[in-house]
C-alpha positions as CSV (number, residue, x, y, z in Angstrom):
1,X,43.1,-6.9,21.1
2,X,40.4,-10.0,22.3
3,X,38.5,-7.9,24.5
4,X,37.9,-5.1,21.6
5,X,36.9,-7.9,19.3
6,X,34.6,-9.4,21.5
7,X,33.1,-6.1,22.5
8,X,32.7,-5.5,18.8
9,X,30.9,-9.2,18.2
10,X,28.5,-8.0,21.4
11,X,27.7,-4.7,19.6
12,X,27.1,-6.7,16.1
13,X,24.8,-9.2,17.8
14,X,22.9,-6.6,19.8
15,X,22.2,-4.8,16.7
16,X,21.2,-7.5,14.8
17,X,18.4,-8.4,17.1
18,X,17.5,-4.7,17.3
19,X,17.3,-4.3,13.2
20,X,15.4,-7.9,13.4
21,X,12.5,-6.2,14.9
22,X,11.6,-4.1,11.9
23,X,10.9,-1.0,14.4
24,X,12.1,2.2,13.0
25,X,13.1,3.6,16.5
26,X,15.0,0.2,17.3
27,X,16.5,0.5,13.7
28,X,18.0,3.6,14.2
29,X,19.5,2.1,17.6
30,X,21.0,-0.6,15.4
31,X,22.4,1.7,13.2
32,X,24.5,3.3,16.0
33,X,25.7,-0.2,17.1
34,X,26.7,-1.4,13.8
35,X,28.7,1.8,13.3
36,X,30.3,1.3,16.8
37,X,31.3,-2.3,15.5
38,X,32.5,-1.1,12.3
39,X,34.9,1.3,13.8
40,X,36.4,-1.5,16.2
41,X,36.6,-4.0,13.2
42,X,38.5,-1.5,11.3
43,X,40.9,-0.8,14.1
44,X,41.5,-4.6,14.2
45,X,41.9,-5.0,10.5
46,X,38.8,-7.4,10.5
47,X,37.8,-6.9,6.8
48,X,35.0,-9.5,6.7
49,X,33.3,-8.4,9.8
50,X,33.7,-4.6,8.5
51,X,32.1,-5.8,5.4
52,X,29.2,-7.5,7.4
53,X,28.5,-4.1,9.2
54,X,28.4,-1.7,5.9
55,X,25.9,-4.2,4.5
56,X,23.9,-3.8,7.6
57,X,24.1,0.0,7.7
58,X,23.2,0.1,3.8
59,X,20.5,-2.3,4.2
60,X,19.0,-0.3,7.3
61,X,19.7,3.2,5.6
62,X,17.5,2.0,2.9
63,X,14.6,0.4,4.9
64,X,14.7,4.0,6.8
65,X,14.6,5.8,3.4
66,X,18.1,7.3,4.0
67,X,18.7,6.5,0.2
68,X,22.0,8.3,-0.3
69,X,23.4,7.3,3.0
70,X,22.6,3.4,2.1
71,X,24.3,3.9,-1.2
72,X,27.2,5.5,0.4
73,X,27.6,2.4,2.6
74,X,27.0,-0.1,-0.4
75,X,29.9,1.5,-2.4
76,X,32.1,1.3,0.8
77,X,31.4,-2.4,1.1
78,X,32.1,-2.9,-2.7
79,X,35.6,-0.8,-2.2
80,X,36.4,-3.1,0.5
81,X,35.8,-6.3,-1.4
82,X,37.7,-5.2,-4.3
83,X,40.7,-3.8,-2.4
84,X,41.1,-6.9,-0.5
85,X,40.1,-9.5,-2.9
86,X,36.7,-12.0,-2.8
87,X,39.0,-14.9,-1.7
88,X,39.9,-13.0,1.6
89,X,36.0,-13.4,2.5
90,X,35.8,-17.0,1.8
91,X,33.1,-18.9,-0.1
92,X,30.1,-18.2,2.9
93,X,30.2,-14.6,2.4
94,X,26.6,-13.8,2.4
95,X,23.9,-16.1,1.0
96,X,26.7,-18.7,0.4
97,X,27.5,-17.1,-3.3
98,X,31.2,-17.4,-4.1
99,X,32.3,-14.0,-5.1
100,X,32.0,-11.1,-2.7
101,X,32.4,-8.7,-5.1
102,X,29.7,-10.0,-7.2
103,X,27.3,-9.9,-4.1
104,X,28.3,-6.4,-3.5
105,X,27.5,-5.4,-7.1
106,X,23.8,-7.2,-6.7
107,X,23.2,-5.4,-3.7
108,X,24.0,-2.1,-5.2
109,X,22.1,-3.3,-8.5
110,X,19.0,-4.1,-6.1
111,X,19.6,-0.3,-4.6
112,X,19.4,1.2,-8.0
113,X,16.4,-1.0,-9.4
114,X,14.1,0.0,-6.3
115,X,14.9,3.5,-6.6
116,X,13.9,3.3,-10.3
117,X,17.0,3.4,-12.3
118,X,16.7,0.3,-14.2
119,X,19.5,1.1,-16.7
120,X,22.1,1.5,-13.7
121,X,20.8,-1.4,-12.0
122,X,21.3,-3.7,-15.2
123,X,24.5,-2.7,-15.7
124,X,25.8,-3.7,-12.1
125,X,23.6,-6.9,-12.6
126,X,25.6,-7.7,-15.7
127,X,29.0,-7.1,-14.1
128,X,28.1,-9.4,-11.3
129,X,26.8,-11.9,-13.3
130,X,30.4,-11.9,-15.4
131,X,32.0,-12.5,-11.9
132,X,29.7,-15.1,-10.5
133,X,30.0,-17.2,-14.0
134,X,34.1,-16.5,-13.5
135,X,34.1,-18.3,-10.4
136,X,31.3,-21.0,-11.3
137,X,29.1,-19.9,-8.5
138,X,25.7,-21.3,-10.2
139,X,23.7,-20.2,-7.4
140,X,24.6,-16.7,-7.5
141,X,24.5,-16.7,-11.7
142,X,21.1,-17.8,-11.2
143,X,19.9,-15.1,-8.5
144,X,21.5,-12.3,-10.8
145,X,19.6,-13.8,-13.9
146,X,16.2,-13.3,-11.9
147,X,17.2,-10.0,-11.2
148,X,18.0,-9.2,-14.8
149,X,14.7,-10.9,-15.8
150,X,12.8,-8.6,-13.4
151,X,13.9,-5.7,-15.0
152,X,13.1,-6.8,-18.4
153,X,9.8,-7.6,-17.1
154,X,9.1,-4.2,-15.7
155,X,10.4,-2.8,-18.8
156,X,7.6,-4.4,-20.8
157,X,10.3,-7.0,-22.3
158,X,8.3,-10.1,-21.3
159,X,9.6,-12.5,-23.7
160,X,13.4,-11.3,-22.7
161,X,12.6,-11.9,-19.1
162,X,11.2,-15.4,-19.5
163,X,14.5,-16.2,-21.3
164,X,16.5,-15.3,-18.4
165,X,14.4,-16.6,-15.7
166,X,14.3,-19.8,-17.7
167,X,18.0,-20.1,-17.6
168,X,18.0,-19.4,-13.8
169,X,15.4,-22.3,-13.3
170,X,18.1,-24.6,-15.1
171,X,20.8,-23.7,-12.9
172,X,18.7,-23.9,-9.8
173,X,17.9,-27.3,-11.0
174,X,21.6,-28.1,-11.9
175,X,22.7,-27.8,-8.1
176,X,19.5,-29.0,-6.4
177,X,18.6,-25.6,-5.1
178,X,15.0,-26.5,-4.4
179,X,14.2,-23.1,-2.7
180,X,15.6,-21.3,-5.6
181,X,13.7,-23.5,-8.1
182,X,10.6,-22.6,-6.1
183,X,11.1,-19.1,-6.2
184,X,12.0,-18.8,-10.1
185,X,9.0,-20.7,-10.9
186,X,7.0,-18.2,-9.0
187,X,8.8,-15.4,-10.9
188,X,7.8,-17.2,-14.3
189,X,4.4,-17.8,-13.3
190,X,4.1,-13.8,-12.5
191,X,5.5,-13.0,-16.1
192,X,2.9,-15.4,-18.0
193,X,0.1,-13.4,-15.6
194,X,1.5,-10.1,-16.9
195,X,1.3,-11.5,-20.5
196,X,-2.4,-12.5,-19.6
197,X,-1.7,-16.0,-20.3
198,X,-3.3,-17.1,-17.0
199,X,-3.4,-20.7,-17.8
200,X,0.3,-21.0,-18.3
201,X,0.8,-19.1,-15.1
202,X,-1.4,-21.6,-13.2
203,X,0.7,-24.1,-14.8
204,X,4.0,-22.8,-13.2
205,X,2.4,-21.9,-10.1
206,X,1.0,-25.5,-9.7
207,X,4.6,-26.8,-9.7
208,X,5.6,-24.5,-7.1
209,X,3.3,-25.7,-4.5
210,X,4.5,-29.1,-4.0
211,X,8.2,-27.8,-3.8
212,X,7.5,-25.2,-1.3
213,X,5.5,-28.0,0.6
214,X,8.8,-30.3,0.3
215,X,11.2,-27.8,1.8
216,X,8.6,-26.6,4.4
217,X,8.7,-23.0,3.4
218,X,5.2,-21.8,4.4
219,X,6.1,-18.3,3.4
220,X,6.4,-19.4,-0.2
221,X,3.4,-21.7,0.0
222,X,1.6,-18.6,1.1
223,X,3.0,-16.5,-1.8
224,X,2.1,-18.9,-4.5
225,X,-1.6,-19.6,-2.8
226,X,-2.0,-16.1,-3.2
227,X,-0.8,-15.9,-6.9
228,X,-3.0,-18.8,-7.8
229,X,-6.1,-17.0,-6.3
230,X,-5.2,-13.9,-8.1
231,X,-4.9,-15.8,-11.5
232,X,-8.7,-17.5,-10.7
233,X,-9.9,-14.1,-9.7
234,X,-8.9,-12.7,-13.2
235,X,-10.2,-15.8,-14.7
236,X,-13.7,-14.9,-13.1
237,X,-13.6,-17.8,-10.8
238,X,-14.3,-15.8,-7.6
239,X,-15.0,-18.8,-5.3
240,X,-12.0,-20.4,-6.0
241,X,-9.9,-17.5,-5.9
242,X,-11.5,-16.8,-2.2
243,X,-10.6,-20.5,-1.3
244,X,-6.9,-20.1,-2.1
245,X,-6.9,-16.5,-0.6
246,X,-8.1,-17.9,2.7
247,X,-5.4,-20.9,2.7
248,X,-2.8,-18.2,1.8
249,X,-4.3,-15.9,4.8
250,X,-3.6,-18.9,7.2
251,X,-0.4,-19.7,6.4
252,X,0.9,-15.9,6.3
253,X,-0.7,-15.8,9.9
254,X,0.9,-19.0,11.0
255,X,4.5,-17.7,10.1
256,X,3.7,-14.1,11.4
257,X,4.1,-12.7,8.0
258,X,2.0,-9.4,8.7
259,X,2.9,-7.8,5.4
260,X,1.5,-11.0,3.4
261,X,-1.5,-11.0,5.9
262,X,-2.3,-7.6,5.2
263,X,-1.9,-8.0,1.1
264,X,-3.8,-11.2,1.1
265,X,-6.8,-9.3,3.2
266,X,-6.6,-6.7,0.3
267,X,-7.2,-9.3,-2.2
268,X,-9.9,-10.9,-0.8
269,X,-11.9,-7.5,-0.1
270,X,-11.3,-6.8,-3.7
271,X,-12.9,-10.3,-4.9
272,X,-16.0,-9.4,-2.3
273,X,-16.0,-5.9,-3.8
274,X,-16.4,-7.4,-7.5
275,X,-18.9,-9.9,-6.2
276,X,-20.7,-6.7,-5.0
277,X,-20.7,-7.5,-1.6
278,X,-19.8,-4.4,0.0
279,X,-19.9,-4.9,3.6
280,X,-17.7,-8.1,3.5
281,X,-15.2,-5.9,1.3
282,X,-15.1,-3.4,4.0
283,X,-14.4,-5.7,6.8
284,X,-11.3,-6.9,5.0
285,X,-10.0,-3.8,3.8
286,X,-10.2,-2.5,7.3
287,X,-8.5,-5.2,8.9
288,X,-5.8,-4.9,6.2
289,X,-5.6,-1.4,6.9
290,X,-5.0,-2.0,10.6
291,X,-2.4,-4.2,9.7
292,X,-0.4,-1.7,7.2
293,X,-0.9,1.1,9.8
294,X,0.9,-0.9,12.4
295,X,3.8,-2.1,10.0
296,X,3.9,2.0,9.6
297,X,3.7,1.4,5.4
298,X,2.7,4.6,4.4
299,X,2.3,3.6,0.8
300,X,0.3,0.7,1.6
301,X,-2.0,2.6,4.1
302,X,-2.7,5.2,1.2
303,X,-3.5,2.3,-1.4
304,X,-5.9,0.7,1.2
305,X,-7.8,3.9,1.8
306,X,-8.2,4.2,-1.8
307,X,-9.7,0.9,-2.0
308,X,-11.8,1.6,0.8
309,X,-13.2,5.2,-0.7
310,X,-13.6,3.3,-3.9
311,X,-15.7,0.5,-2.6
312,X,-17.7,2.3,-0.4
313,X,-18.5,5.8,-1.3
314,X,-18.8,6.2,-5.1
315,X,-20.9,3.5,-6.1
316,X,-23.7,4.0,-3.5
317,X,-23.2,7.8,-3.7
318,X,-23.5,8.1,-7.6
319,X,-26.7,6.1,-7.6
320,X,-28.1,8.0,-4.8
321,X,-27.6,11.4,-6.8
322,X,-28.8,9.8,-10.0
323,X,-32.1,8.8,-8.2
324,X,-32.2,12.4,-6.5
325,X,-31.9,14.2,-9.9
326,X,-34.5,12.0,-11.6
327,X,-37.0,14.3,-9.4
328,X,-39.7,11.7,-8.9
329,X,-41.0,10.8,-5.7
330,X,-40.3,7.2,-6.1
331,X,-36.6,7.8,-7.2
332,X,-36.4,10.1,-4.4
333,X,-37.3,7.7,-1.9
334,X,-34.9,5.3,-3.3
335,X,-32.3,7.9,-3.3
336,X,-33.0,8.5,0.5
337,X,-32.1,4.9,1.2
338,X,-28.9,4.8,-0.9
339,X,-27.8,7.9,1.0
340,X,-28.7,6.4,4.2
341,X,-26.3,3.3,3.3
342,X,-23.6,5.5,2.2
343,X,-23.9,7.8,5.1
344,X,-23.4,4.7,7.4
345,X,-20.5,3.2,5.6
346,X,-18.7,6.8,5.7
347,X,-19.3,6.7,9.5
348,X,-17.7,3.4,10.0
349,X,-14.7,4.5,8.0
350,X,-14.6,7.9,9.8
351,X,-14.9,9.9,6.7
352,X,-16.8,13.1,8.3
353,X,-16.8,15.3,4.9
354,X,-18.6,12.7,3.2
355,X,-20.8,11.7,5.9
356,X,-21.9,15.3,6.2
357,X,-22.4,15.8,2.3
358,X,-24.9,12.8,2.4
359,X,-26.7,14.2,5.5
360,X,-27.2,17.4,3.5
361,X,-28.6,15.7,0.8
362,X,-31.0,13.5,3.1
363,X,-32.0,17.1,4.6
364,X,-32.5,18.5,0.9
365,X,-34.4,15.5,-0.5
366,X,-36.7,15.0,2.8
367,X,-37.4,18.9,2.5
368,X,-38.4,18.2,-1.1
369,X,-40.7,15.4,-0.2
370,X,-42.3,17.6,2.5
371,X,-40.8,15.9,5.6
372,X,-39.6,19.5,6.7
373,X,-38.8,18.2,10.4
374,X,-36.6,15.4,9.2
375,X,-34.9,17.5,6.7
376,X,-34.0,20.0,9.5
377,X,-32.8,17.1,11.7
378,X,-30.5,15.9,9.1
379,X,-29.1,19.4,8.1
380,X,-28.6,20.1,11.9
381,X,-26.4,17.0,12.0
382,X,-24.7,17.9,8.5
383,X,-23.9,21.5,9.9
384,X,-22.4,20.2,13.2
385,X,-19.9,17.8,11.5
386,X,-19.0,20.7,8.7
387,X,-18.3,23.3,11.8
388,X,-16.1,20.5,13.5
389,X,-13.9,19.8,10.6
390,X,-13.7,23.6,9.5
391,X,-15.6,23.0,6.2
392,X,-16.6,26.8,5.8
393,X,-17.9,26.4,2.5
394,X,-20.1,23.3,3.4
395,X,-21.0,25.2,6.5
396,X,-22.2,28.3,4.4
397,X,-24.3,26.0,2.0
398,X,-25.8,24.0,5.0
399,X,-26.8,27.3,6.6
400,X,-28.7,28.4,3.3
401,X,-30.1,25.1,2.9
402,X,-31.7,25.2,6.6
403,X,-32.7,28.8,5.9
404,X,-34.6,27.4,2.8
405,X,-36.6,24.7,5.0
406,X,-37.6,27.6,7.5
407,X,-38.7,30.0,4.7
408,X,-40.9,27.1,3.0
409,X,-42.3,26.7,6.6
410,X,-43.2,30.4,6.7
411,X,-40.9,30.7,9.8
412,X,-39.5,34.1,8.3
413,X,-37.4,35.0,11.4
414,X,-35.9,31.7,11.7
415,X,-34.9,31.6,7.8
416,X,-33.6,35.3,8.3
417,X,-31.5,34.2,11.0
418,X,-29.8,31.4,8.9
419,X,-29.1,33.3,5.8
420,X,-27.7,36.0,7.7
421,X,-25.0,33.6,9.0
422,X,-24.7,32.2,5.3
423,X,-24.0,35.6,3.8
424,X,-20.5,36.5,5.2
425,X,-19.4,32.6,5.0
426,X,-20.2,32.7,1.3
427,X,-18.4,36.1,0.7
428,X,-15.2,34.7,2.8
429,X,-15.2,31.4,0.6
430,X,-15.6,33.4,-2.6
431,X,-19.3,31.6,-3.4
432,X,-20.9,34.4,-5.6
433,X,-23.9,32.5,-6.3
434,X,-24.2,31.4,-2.7
435,X,-23.8,35.3,-1.7
436,X,-26.1,36.4,-4.1
437,X,-28.8,33.9,-3.2
438,X,-28.7,34.5,0.4
439,X,-28.9,38.5,-0.2
440,X,-31.9,37.8,-2.2
441,X,-33.7,35.8,0.3
442,X,-32.7,38.4,3.0
443,X,-34.0,41.1,1.0
444,X,-37.5,39.1,0.2
445,X,-37.8,38.4,3.7
446,X,-37.0,41.8,5.0
447,X,-39.5,43.2,2.6
448,X,-42.1,40.7,3.6
449,X,-41.6,41.8,7.2
450,X,-42.0,45.4,6.5
451,X,-38.3,46.1,6.7
452,X,-35.9,47.9,4.7
């Protein structure tokens, strides 16, 4: 018996170590070990330890995106608590809350909340709240009130959310739970920020900072500094925002909070973007992108790429097109500078299709300004990239553009070569306009050359 129990304990400890790495492949190994430990605990009728395994199995499956499996494990955990009775688990089960059943309901409520089913989450949180109140567990009650408040805020019921959060704040203060108090003050600040009441938000955030420092919670302090910076950014006080973001960044780095570090880098980049300092913004967005990729956070990667796209292509690119379309020599010269800047930025973020598009514009503008050799150089670069990435539509257009430059130069045979390459490509991509223009040029050149 003892030997089996020791084996289960060893498996459990190994699984926790693997799970704490956060690496998906190691979390999969942890799942297998928790499952083995759970089966042994079941054989030995060790329900408390079995419940811990079920909680971990639910959490890991949720983290790995296996939502239904996660829910099944949480449901088993709740069933175990209810069949045995919360008192069997003692007062130290999970986060020192008094009612194990209430904890299970809160965990399942969290699952439904993050899955988008707010109504079901509220139902479970309210059940949990009643249980915490029944056993006079003020910490658990406060935690659940905050959960309910968050859902109300999400649903746009900010005043109702504040009511729940303020109740939670009083409970945390009643039991001298400074960590819970700091967390709740931060939540209240967020609600006020959502209401657009930035000065109220600052008031509550500034209450959190000394608390987080008192309990030496650098993660909390970093989050609050980030929130203060966000408020200052909203108020237009960009330099104050940058100062607080940079303080937050140092703390996140110090405590090894990669996710917090990456988020703060995005926020700093956004401030620089608002200030029109695009290259600075690019540096911070790219640093953030590297961290999110290392964390394998696909949603954050997509979001960051969107930020990069918004900052580095459209402002310059749109200005360049407007200038080019104005058609004066002065505006086209200005457009060349803008397209060159945009091209370099696209190159830095490895956006080949956009780089090829800029090169094509640079070629066409230089051709219009009489710089035919420069035009051919840019168009050749554009063609090379478009072929490499399989952009057949762009390849056809660029071949036609090169043909047009040679036509203007009077090099009819060279022009004919490129138009003849472009024609079948225009047909294959269904570009009737490009096909007609190429066919017309081919006929014109053949006529000039005395061919039918």
